[in-house]
PDB file of N, CA, C and O in Angstrom, chain B, residues numbered from 101:
ATOM      1  N   UNK B 101     157.247   6.233  90.353  1.00  0.00           N
ATOM      2  CA  UNK B 101     156.149   7.076  89.894  1.00  0.00           C
ATOM      3  C   UNK B 101     155.532   6.473  88.637  1.00  0.00           C
ATOM      4  O   UNK B 101     156.213   5.902  87.785  1.00  0.00           O
ATOM      5  N   UNK B 102     154.241   6.621  88.562  1.00  0.00           N
ATOM      6  CA  UNK B 102     153.474   5.990  87.489  1.00  0.00           C
ATOM      7  C   UNK B 102     153.425   6.871  86.240  1.00  0.00           C
ATOM      8  O   UNK B 102     153.258   8.087  86.331  1.00  0.00           O
ATOM      9  N   UNK B 103     153.572   6.243  85.080  1.00  0.00           N
ATOM     10  CA  UNK B 103     153.417   6.934  83.801  1.00  0.00           C
ATOM     11  C   UNK B 103     151.934   6.989  83.447  1.00  0.00           C
ATOM     12  O   UNK B 103     151.154   6.134  83.867  1.00  0.00           O
ATOM     13  N   UNK B 104     151.555   8.002  82.671  1.00  0.00           N
ATOM     14  CA  UNK B 104     150.183   8.151  82.188  1.00  0.00           C
ATOM     15  C   UNK B 104     150.214   8.285  80.680  1.00  0.00           C
ATOM     16  O   UNK B 104     151.176   8.803  80.113  1.00  0.00           O
ATOM     17  N   UNK B 105     149.145   7.812  80.025  1.00  0.00           N
ATOM     18  CA  UNK B 105     149.078   7.861  78.573  1.00  0.00           C
ATOM     19  C   UNK B 105     147.836   8.643  78.136  1.00  0.00           C
ATOM     20  O   UNK B 105     146.764   8.516  78.727  1.00  0.00           O
ATOM     21  N   UNK B 106     148.005   9.453  77.087  1.00  0.00           N
ATOM     22  CA  UNK B 106     146.888  10.200  76.505  1.00  0.00           C
ATOM     23  C   UNK B 106     146.023   9.225  75.719  1.00  0.00           C
ATOM     24  O   UNK B 106     146.517   8.526  74.834  1.00  0.00           O
ATOM     25  N   UNK B 107     144.736   9.177  76.037  1.00  0.00           N
ATOM     26  CA  UNK B 107     143.832   8.254  75.348  1.00  0.00           C
ATOM     27  C   UNK B 107     143.470   8.750  73.949  1.00  0.00           C
ATOM     28  O   UNK B 107     142.846   8.019  73.180  1.00  0.00           O
ATOM     29  N   UNK B 108     143.852   9.973  73.613  1.00  0.00           N
ATOM     30  CA  UNK B 108     143.559  10.517  72.292  1.00  0.00           C
ATOM     31  C   UNK B 108     144.677  10.188  71.304  1.00  0.00           C
ATOM     32  O   UNK B 108     144.417   9.679  70.213  1.00  0.00           O
ATOM     33  N   UNK B 109     145.925  10.480  71.688  1.00  0.00           N
ATOM     34  CA  UNK B 109     147.027  10.331  70.726  1.00  0.00           C
ATOM     35  C   UNK B 109     148.096   9.323  71.139  1.00  0.00           C
ATOM     36  O   UNK B 109     148.948   8.965  70.327  1.00  0.00           O
ATOM     37  N   UNK B 110     148.062   8.863  72.384  1.00  0.00           N
ATOM     38  CA  UNK B 110     149.044   7.876  72.822  1.00  0.00           C
ATOM     39  C   UNK B 110     150.298   8.461  73.454  1.00  0.00           C
ATOM     40  O   UNK B 110     151.202   7.711  73.824  1.00  0.00           O
ATOM     41  N   UNK B 111     150.375   9.792  73.589  1.00  0.00           N
ATOM     42  CA  UNK B 111     151.530  10.407  74.249  1.00  0.00           C
ATOM     43  C   UNK B 111     151.654   9.863  75.665  1.00  0.00           C
ATOM     44  O   UNK B 111     150.657   9.746  76.378  1.00  0.00           O
ATOM     45  N   UNK B 112     152.873   9.531  76.075  1.00  0.00           N
ATOM     46  CA  UNK B 112     153.113   9.030  77.426  1.00  0.00           C
ATOM     47  C   UNK B 112     153.770  10.112  78.271  1.00  0.00           C
ATOM     48  O   UNK B 112     154.838  10.620  77.929  1.00  0.00           O
ATOM     49  N   UNK B 113     153.114  10.461  79.387  1.00  0.00           N
ATOM     50  CA  UNK B 113     153.724  11.379  80.347  1.00  0.00           C
ATOM     51  C   UNK B 113     154.570  10.555  81.303  1.00  0.00           C
ATOM     52  O   UNK B 113     154.059   9.681  82.003  1.00  0.00           O
ATOM     53  N   UNK B 114     155.864  10.837  81.330  1.00  0.00           N
ATOM     54  CA  UNK B 114     156.801  10.147  82.210  1.00  0.00           C
ATOM     55  C   UNK B 114     157.234  11.129  83.291  1.00  0.00           C
ATOM     56  O   UNK B 114     157.907  12.116  82.996  1.00  0.00           O
ATOM     57  N   UNK B 115     156.852  10.867  84.553  1.00  0.00           N
ATOM     58  CA  UNK B 115     157.205  11.806  85.620  1.00  0.00           C
ATOM     59  C   UNK B 115     158.710  11.983  85.811  1.00  0.00           C
ATOM     60  O   UNK B 115     159.151  13.006  86.334  1.00  0.00           O
ATOM     61  N   UNK B 116     159.492  11.004  85.395  1.00  0.00           N
ATOM     62  CA  UNK B 116     160.952  11.123  85.495  1.00  0.00           C
ATOM     63  C   UNK B 116     161.464  12.238  84.573  1.00  0.00           C
ATOM     64  O   UNK B 116     162.488  12.862  84.852  1.00  0.00           O
ATOM     65  N   UNK B 117     160.743  12.479  83.480  1.00  0.00           N
ATOM     66  CA  UNK B 117     161.136  13.486  82.486  1.00  0.00           C
ATOM     67  C   UNK B 117     160.351  14.781  82.675  1.00  0.00           C
ATOM     68  O   UNK B 117     160.892  15.869  82.476  1.00  0.00           O
ATOM     69  N   UNK B 118     159.076  14.669  83.060  1.00  0.00           N
ATOM     70  CA  UNK B 118     158.218  15.838  83.164  1.00  0.00           C
ATOM     71  C   UNK B 118     157.830  16.337  81.780  1.00  0.00           C
ATOM     72  O   UNK B 118     157.833  15.578  80.811  1.00  0.00           O
ATOM     73  N   UNK B 119     157.498  17.611  81.697  1.00  0.00           N
ATOM     74  CA  UNK B 119     157.192  18.258  80.413  1.00  0.00           C
ATOM     75  C   UNK B 119     157.818  19.649  80.455  1.00  0.00           C
ATOM     76  O   UNK B 119     157.117  20.650  80.598  1.00  0.00           O
ATOM     77  N   UNK B 120     159.157  19.702  80.327  1.00  0.00           N
ATOM     78  CA  UNK B 120     159.862  20.980  80.478  1.00  0.00           C
ATOM     79  C   UNK B 120     159.346  22.095  79.574  1.00  0.00           C
ATOM     80  O   UNK B 120     159.363  23.260  79.969  1.00  0.00           O
ATOM     81  N   UNK B 121     158.888  21.761  78.370  1.00  0.00           N
ATOM     82  CA  UNK B 121     158.379  22.783  77.455  1.00  0.00           C
ATOM     83  C   UNK B 121     157.124  23.463  77.992  1.00  0.00           C
ATOM     84  O   UNK B 121     156.799  24.583  77.600  1.00  0.00           O
ATOM     85  N   UNK B 122     156.417  22.770  78.901  1.00  0.00           N
ATOM     86  CA  UNK B 122     155.208  23.335  79.505  1.00  0.00           C
ATOM     87  C   UNK B 122     155.439  23.755  80.953  1.00  0.00           C
ATOM     88  O   UNK B 122     154.493  24.077  81.671  1.00  0.00           O
ATOM     89  N   UNK B 123     156.706  23.751  81.378  1.00  0.00           N
ATOM     90  CA  UNK B 123     157.023  24.184  82.736  1.00  0.00           C
ATOM     91  C   UNK B 123     156.838  23.118  83.801  1.00  0.00           C
ATOM     92  O   UNK B 123     156.807  23.436  84.990  1.00  0.00           O
ATOM     93  N   UNK B 124     156.713  21.847  83.396  1.00  0.00           N
ATOM     94  CA  UNK B 124     156.562  20.749  84.350  1.00  0.00           C
ATOM     95  C   UNK B 124     157.944  20.132  84.572  1.00  0.00           C
ATOM     96  O   UNK B 124     158.515  19.529  83.663  1.00  0.00           O
ATOM     97  N   UNK B 125     158.469  20.286  85.772  1.00  0.00           N
ATOM     98  CA  UNK B 125     159.831  19.846  86.076  1.00  0.00           C
ATOM     99  C   UNK B 125     159.931  18.328  86.136  1.00  0.00           C
ATOM    100  O   UNK B 125     158.963  17.650  86.482  1.00  0.00           O
ATOM    101  N   UNK B 126     161.108  17.793  85.797  1.00  0.00           N
ATOM    102  CA  UNK B 126     161.336  16.353  85.993  1.00  0.00           C
ATOM    103  C   UNK B 126     161.079  15.990  87.452  1.00  0.00           C
ATOM    104  O   UNK B 126     161.391  16.762  88.359  1.00  0.00           O
ATOM    105  N   UNK B 127     160.506  14.807  87.667  1.00  0.00           N
ATOM    106  CA  UNK B 127     160.190  14.357  89.016  1.00  0.00           C
ATOM    107  C   UNK B 127     158.805  14.769  89.491  1.00  0.00           C
ATOM    108  O   UNK B 127     158.460  14.545  90.651  1.00  0.00           O
ATOM    109  N   UNK B 128     157.997  15.377  88.602  1.00  0.00           N
ATOM    110  CA  UNK B 128     156.646  15.813  88.977  1.00  0.00           C
ATOM    111  C   UNK B 128     155.643  14.698  88.720  1.00  0.00           C
ATOM    112  O   UNK B 128     155.427  14.321  87.568  1.00  0.00           O
ATOM    113  N   UNK B 129     155.015  14.153  89.790  1.00  0.00           N
ATOM    114  CA  UNK B 129     153.983  13.129  89.579  1.00  0.00           C
ATOM    115  C   UNK B 129     152.807  13.703  88.790  1.00  0.00           C
ATOM    116  O   UNK B 129     152.515  14.896  88.877  1.00  0.00           O
ATOM    117  N   UNK B 130     152.136  12.841  88.019  1.00  0.00           N
ATOM    118  CA  UNK B 130     151.005  13.285  87.200  1.00  0.00           C
ATOM    119  C   UNK B 130     149.956  14.003  88.049  1.00  0.00           C
ATOM    120  O   UNK B 130     149.367  14.992  87.613  1.00  0.00           O
ATOM    121  N   UNK B 131     149.726  13.499  89.263  1.00  0.00           N
ATOM    122  CA  UNK B 131     148.710  14.069  90.147  1.00  0.00           C
ATOM    123  C   UNK B 131     149.016  15.522  90.519  1.00  0.00           C
ATOM    124  O   UNK B 131     148.110  16.280  90.862  1.00  0.00           O
ATOM    125  N   UNK B 132     150.297  15.908  90.450  1.00  0.00           N
ATOM    126  CA  UNK B 132     150.699  17.255  90.848  1.00  0.00           C
ATOM    127  C   UNK B 132     150.750  18.248  89.690  1.00  0.00           C
ATOM    128  O   UNK B 132     151.045  19.426  89.894  1.00  0.00           O
ATOM    129  N   UNK B 133     150.463  17.776  88.472  1.00  0.00           N
ATOM    130  CA  UNK B 133     150.427  18.677  87.313  1.00  0.00           C
ATOM    131  C   UNK B 133     149.172  19.553  87.431  1.00  0.00           C
ATOM    132  O   UNK B 133     148.110  19.056  87.807  1.00  0.00           O
ATOM    133  N   UNK B 134     149.283  20.844  87.114  1.00  0.00           N
ATOM    134  CA  UNK B 134     148.096  21.713  87.173  1.00  0.00           C
ATOM    135  C   UNK B 134     146.952  21.185  86.307  1.00  0.00           C
ATOM    136  O   UNK B 134     147.184  20.568  85.267  1.00  0.00           O
ATOM    137  N   UNK B 135     145.728  21.431  86.742  1.00  0.00           N
ATOM    138  CA  UNK B 135     144.544  20.931  86.032  1.00  0.00           C
ATOM    139  C   UNK B 135     144.396  21.533  84.640  1.00  0.00           C
ATOM    140  O   UNK B 135     143.730  20.949  83.785  1.00  0.00           O
ATOM    141  N   UNK B 136     145.010  22.698  84.400  1.00  0.00           N
ATOM    142  CA  UNK B 136     144.877  23.321  83.078  1.00  0.00           C
ATOM    143  C   UNK B 136     145.965  22.869  82.098  1.00  0.00           C
ATOM    144  O   UNK B 136     146.020  23.353  80.968  1.00  0.00           O
ATOM    145  N   UNK B 137     146.831  21.940  82.529  1.00  0.00           N
ATOM    146  CA  UNK B 137     147.846  21.374  81.632  1.00  0.00           C
ATOM    147  C   UNK B 137     147.155  20.560  80.548  1.00  0.00           C
ATOM    148  O   UNK B 137     146.133  19.922  80.805  1.00  0.00           O
ATOM    149  N   UNK B 138     147.709  20.580  79.331  1.00  0.00           N
ATOM    150  CA  UNK B 138     147.165  19.787  78.225  1.00  0.00           C
ATOM    151  C   UNK B 138     148.278  18.966  77.588  1.00  0.00           C
ATOM    152  O   UNK B 138     149.459  19.278  77.738  1.00  0.00           O
ATOM    153  N   UNK B 139     147.890  17.923  76.882  1.00  0.00           N
ATOM    154  CA  UNK B 139     148.832  17.065  76.174  1.00  0.00           C
ATOM    155  C   UNK B 139     149.673  17.921  75.227  1.00  0.00           C
ATOM    156  O   UNK B 139     149.122  18.681  74.431  1.00  0.00           O
ATOM    157  N   UNK B 140     151.009  17.806  75.306  1.00  0.00           N
ATOM    158  CA  UNK B 140     151.850  18.620  74.427  1.00  0.00           C
ATOM    159  C   UNK B 140     151.785  18.212  72.957  1.00  0.00           C
ATOM    160  O   UNK B 140     152.254  18.954  72.094  1.00  0.00           O
ATOM    161  N   UNK B 141     151.216  17.052  72.660  1.00  0.00           N
ATOM    162  CA  UNK B 141     151.125  16.586  71.278  1.00  0.00           C
ATOM    163  C   UNK B 141     149.798  16.988  70.642  1.00  0.00           C
ATOM    164  O   UNK B 141     149.774  17.568  69.556  1.00  0.00           O
ATOM    165  N   UNK B 142     148.682  16.674  71.331  1.00  0.00           N
ATOM    166  CA  UNK B 142     147.369  16.886  70.701  1.00  0.00           C
ATOM    167  C   UNK B 142     146.480  17.901  71.417  1.00  0.00           C
ATOM    168  O   UNK B 142     145.425  18.267  70.900  1.00  0.00           O
ATOM    169  N   UNK B 143     146.892  18.361  72.602  1.00  0.00           N
ATOM    170  CA  UNK B 143     146.105  19.360  73.312  1.00  0.00           C
ATOM    171  C   UNK B 143     144.970  18.796  74.147  1.00  0.00           C
ATOM    172  O   UNK B 143     144.134  19.554  74.640  1.00  0.00           O
ATOM    173  N   UNK B 144     144.922  17.466  74.316  1.00  0.00           N
ATOM    174  CA  UNK B 144     143.872  16.853  75.136  1.00  0.00           C
ATOM    175  C   UNK B 144     144.032  17.288  76.592  1.00  0.00           C
ATOM    176  O   UNK B 144     145.145  17.504  77.070  1.00  0.00           O
ATOM    177  N   UNK B 145     142.911  17.410  77.279  1.00  0.00           N
ATOM    178  CA  UNK B 145     142.953  17.819  78.674  1.00  0.00           C
ATOM    179  C   UNK B 145     143.412  16.676  79.577  1.00  0.00           C
ATOM    180  O   UNK B 145     143.407  15.510  79.181  1.00  0.00           O
ATOM    181  N   UNK B 146     143.804  17.034  80.785  1.00  0.00           N
ATOM    182  CA  UNK B 146     144.384  16.075  81.733  1.00  0.00           C
ATOM    183  C   UNK B 146     143.435  14.916  82.048  1.00  0.00           C
ATOM    184  O   UNK B 146     143.888  13.806  82.325  1.00  0.00           O
ATOM    185  N   UNK B 147     142.133  15.162  82.007  1.00  0.00           N
ATOM    186  CA  UNK B 147     141.168  14.098  82.338  1.00  0.00           C
ATOM    187  C   UNK B 147     141.086  13.024  81.256  1.00  0.00           C
ATOM    188  O   UNK B 147     140.438  11.997  81.458  1.00  0.00           O
ATOM    189  N   UNK B 148     141.734  13.246  80.110  1.00  0.00           N
ATOM    190  CA  UNK B 148     141.744  12.241  79.045  1.00  0.00           C
ATOM    191  C   UNK B 148     142.980  11.342  79.116  1.00  0.00           C
ATOM    192  O   UNK B 148     143.249  10.578  78.189  1.00  0.00           O
ATOM    193  N   UNK B 149     143.724  11.433  80.209  1.00  0.00           N
ATOM    194  CA  UNK B 149     144.878  10.568  80.442  1.00  0.00           C
ATOM    195  C   UNK B 149     144.490   9.442  81.386  1.00  0.00           C
ATOM    196  O   UNK B 149     143.662   9.618  82.281  1.00  0.00           O
ATOM    197  N   UNK B 150     145.101   8.281  81.173  1.00  0.00           N
ATOM    198  CA  UNK B 150     144.882   7.119  82.033  1.00  0.00           C
ATOM    199  C   UNK B 150     146.231   6.570  82.462  1.00  0.00           C
ATOM    200  O   UNK B 150     147.223   6.744  81.754  1.00  0.00           O
ATOM    201  N   UNK B 151     146.285   5.902  83.625  1.00  0.00           N
ATOM    202  CA  UNK B 151     147.545   5.271  84.029  1.00  0.00           C
ATOM    203  C   UNK B 151     148.001   4.272  82.975  1.00  0.00           C
ATOM    204  O   UNK B 151     147.197   3.516  82.431  1.00  0.00           O
ATOM    205  N   UNK B 152     149.287   4.277  82.694  1.00  0.00           N
ATOM    206  CA  UNK B 152     149.860   3.355  81.719  1.00  0.00           C
ATOM    207  C   UNK B 152     150.013   1.993  82.371  1.00  0.00           C
ATOM    208  O   UNK B 152     150.683   1.855  83.395  1.00  0.00           O
ATOM    209  N   UNK B 153     149.388   0.989  81.773  1.00  0.00           N
ATOM    210  CA  UNK B 153     149.465  -0.374  82.288  1.00  0.00           C
ATOM    211  C   UNK B 153     150.610  -1.076  81.570  1.00  0.00           C
ATOM    212  O   UNK B 153     150.587  -1.207  80.346  1.00  0.00           O
ATOM    213  N   UNK B 154     151.616  -1.529  82.324  1.00  0.00           N
ATOM    214  CA  UNK B 154     152.732  -2.225  81.668  1.00  0.00           C
ATOM    215  C   UNK B 154     152.252  -3.453  80.907  1.00  0.00           C
ATOM    216  O   UNK B 154     151.362  -4.170  81.365  1.00  0.00           O
ATOM    217  N   UNK B 155     152.848  -3.689  79.744  1.00  0.00           N
ATOM    218  CA  UNK B 155     152.491  -4.859  78.937  1.00  0.00           C
ATOM    219  C   UNK B 155     153.152  -6.099  79.520  1.00  0.00           C
ATOM    220  O   UNK B 155     154.201  -6.020  80.159  1.00  0.00           O
ATOM    221  N   UNK B 156     152.534  -7.220  79.295  1.00  0.00           N
ATOM    222  CA  UNK B 156     153.105  -8.476  79.791  1.00  0.00           C
ATOM    223  C   UNK B 156     152.508  -8.845  81.129  1.00  0.00           C
ATOM    224  O   UNK B 156     151.352  -8.526  81.408  1.00  0.00           O
ATOM    225  N   UNK B 157     153.278  -9.508  81.949  1.00  0.00           N
ATOM    226  CA  UNK B 157     152.769  -9.956  83.240  1.00  0.00           C
ATOM    227  C   UNK B 157     152.422 -11.420  83.163  1.00  0.00           C
ATOM    228  O   UNK B 157     152.750 -12.103  82.193  1.00  0.00           O
ATOM    229  N   UNK B 158     151.752 -11.897  84.201  1.00  0.00           N
ATOM    230  CA  UNK B 158     151.459 -13.337  84.236  1.00  0.00           C
ATOM    231  C   UNK B 158     150.081 -13.666  83.753  1.00  0.00           C
ATOM    232  O   UNK B 158     149.699 -14.835  83.728  1.00  0.00           O
TER     233      UNK B 158
END
């Protein structure tokens, strides 16, 4: 499952962990999070998140 990053504050949503404080269970893909979910750090809306691109590569 792909991680997503908040473009406002840099918070990383990891589907392996979820967001238990907001009722998002571990194992929940970003696509399955409700549209009214917001970043737990800065309150940014879901549309301000982008897929996390791993650093490095060829």
